[in-house]
C-alpha positions as CSV (number, residue, x, y, z in Angstrom):
1,M,-7.3,-24.4,-19.7
2,F,-7.1,-27.8,-18.1
3,I,-9.2,-29.3,-20.9
4,T,-6.8,-28.0,-23.6
5,I,-3.7,-29.5,-22.0
6,L,-5.3,-32.8,-21.0
7,P,-4.7,-34.8,-24.3
8,G,-1.0,-33.9,-24.5
9,L,-0.6,-34.4,-20.8
10,L,-2.0,-37.9,-21.1
11,V,0.4,-38.7,-23.9
12,S,3.3,-37.4,-21.7
13,L,2.1,-39.6,-18.9
14,F,1.8,-42.6,-21.2
15,I,5.4,-42.1,-22.3
16,S,6.7,-41.7,-18.8
17,L,4.9,-44.8,-17.6
18,L,6.1,-46.8,-20.6
19,S,9.7,-45.7,-19.9
20,Q,9.4,-46.8,-16.3
21,F,8.2,-50.2,-17.5
22,L,11.0,-50.5,-20.0
23,T,13.6,-49.9,-17.4
24,N,12.8,-53.4,-16.1
25,F,14.1,-54.8,-19.4
26,L,16.8,-52.3,-20.0
27,P,18.3,-51.6,-16.5
28,Q,21.5,-50.1,-18.0
29,L,19.4,-47.2,-19.3
30,S,17.7,-44.6,-17.1
31,A,13.9,-44.0,-17.3
32,A,14.7,-40.4,-18.2
33,L,16.8,-41.4,-21.2
34,I,14.2,-43.9,-22.4
35,A,11.5,-41.2,-22.0
36,I,13.5,-38.8,-24.1
37,L,14.0,-41.4,-26.8
38,L,10.4,-42.5,-26.8
39,G,9.3,-38.8,-26.9
40,M,11.5,-38.2,-29.9
41,L,10.2,-41.3,-31.7
42,F,6.5,-40.9,-30.9
43,G,6.5,-37.1,-31.1
44,N,7.7,-37.3,-34.7
45,T,5.6,-40.2,-35.9
46,L,2.5,-41.1,-34.0
47,F,1.6,-38.1,-31.8
48,I,2.0,-35.2,-34.2
49,H,-1.6,-33.9,-33.9
50,P,-1.6,-30.1,-33.1
51,R,-4.2,-30.7,-30.4
52,L,-1.5,-32.4,-28.3
53,N,0.8,-29.4,-28.4
54,P,-0.5,-27.4,-25.4
55,G,-0.3,-30.5,-23.1
56,T,3.1,-31.6,-24.2
57,Q,4.5,-28.1,-24.0
58,F,3.2,-27.8,-20.5
59,A,4.9,-31.1,-19.6
60,E,8.1,-30.0,-21.2
61,K,8.3,-26.7,-19.6
62,R,6.4,-26.6,-16.3
63,L,6.5,-30.2,-15.1
64,L,10.1,-30.7,-16.2
65,E,11.2,-27.6,-14.2
66,V,9.4,-29.0,-11.1
67,A,11.0,-32.5,-11.6
68,I,14.5,-31.0,-11.9
69,V,14.1,-29.0,-8.7
């Protein structure tokens, strides 16, 4: 199971790290907002491969629930 979610999970990690980095240049925006915008942009353009779906869905559902709590 871990092997199937790894590619999408790495993409999610990349987007979260990129959003943390971009907050240094856009301090008026939160990292969460930047991550959502980047996810919308990249998810609909660059990272549309079906192989990424299990990992990104895992990050959207499970990890987001843990982060909110």
